[in-house]
N, C-alpha and C positions, 0 to 999 in steps of 0.2 A: 755648363750649371744654370746658365741663365732659363735652358730651355726647361732643367726639371723642375726648379723653380716657378716656373710659369704655369707649367704642368699643375704641379703639386697646389698652384693657388687655386686656379681655375678647377683642379678636382674638389677642395674647397667650400667654392663655391656653389658647384652642382648641386651639394649636398646641404647645404645651410637651408635653415629652417624658413619657411615660407608659410608657417600660419598664419602671418600676422598681414599678407599679402588681402589685397580688397577683392572682395567674393560678393559684389552688390548684383542683384541680379536686376535690372528695370522692368517695374509692372507685374514680378513673379508674386506670388503670395502662398505663403506656407502653407496655411490652411487648407488652402486647394491642393497642396503638393502632399499633404495628410492622408487626404479623399482619396487622389490617385494612387497611392504607394498599395491604400487599402485595397479599391478597386480594382489593380489590376494584380494581385497577390505579391507584392514584393517578400512581404515575411514567408513567405512558403520555404523563402532561401535564407533569407535574412532574420536577425533579431535587428528590431527599430524600434528605440524608444517613442513611446503613445501608440503603438501596433500593440497588443494585450495577446492576441491569439492570428495566427502558428506564430512558433516559434523554429523558423527554421536554421539552421547551422553549418549550409551548405557554402553558402554565399558569402558567410561571417558576418559577427553584429557590425550595426555602423551606428554604434554608440558612442562619440566625441568624434566624428565625422568634420567634424567643422575644424577642429584639430588636425588634422594629416596634409602631411604637404604632398602627397600620392595619392591617386587615384589607382585602387586593388594595386598596391603595392609598383606600380611602374609610370603612370601617365602624373605632370603636373597635376593637383588639382586647384582647377581655376576654370572661373563659371560655363565657358564656351565651350573646355573641354568636355566639362562633367554634364553637359546639358547633349551633347552629341554621345558620351558611355552612355548617359541613361535611354537614349533610344536605341540606338546602336554600336553594342560595346564590340561584338566582333569588327567590325567594319575599323575598329581605332588597335583591337589585339585577338588576331583570328584565333589563337587558341583560347582564350578566355571560356568559360563554363556559362558564362550570362550569357541568355539568348536577344535577341531583339526584341525591342519592348513595343506593345501597340502601346503608342502614345504618342500624341502630337507635338509638334516645338515646344506651344503653349504651356502643354502640360507638364514636359519634363522641365522646363524651366518652373516652375512651382514646385517639381520634388525639390530639385535642385537647391530651391530657395528653402525648404522645409529641410533638409540636409543640415544647410548651414547652419539652422540653430540649434543643433547637435552637438554640444562642445562637453 
């Protein structure tokens, strides 16, 4: 009985809303992040607030990204994980359709800062 209760409580904690978790990226600049998104063509696959064209749908909309608890429905939406995802998504999830992106770590941090403005 105690084991079942412990498992149930752990399951609830794992699914808890983590949108209020800190998502500050020191030294990153959201304005530069938007410029990087536009330069590398992220909107070819995603709908991105602030980017008028193109409006891709393969990767889905990034509207409200800052409020999401998961990245791509599977990884915790935390700054370090997001930066790694933005640079090389297949290293975290080999079955993803998102390719490794030709951006530096600093650029990925800027993009993450921009994504965290999308509420």
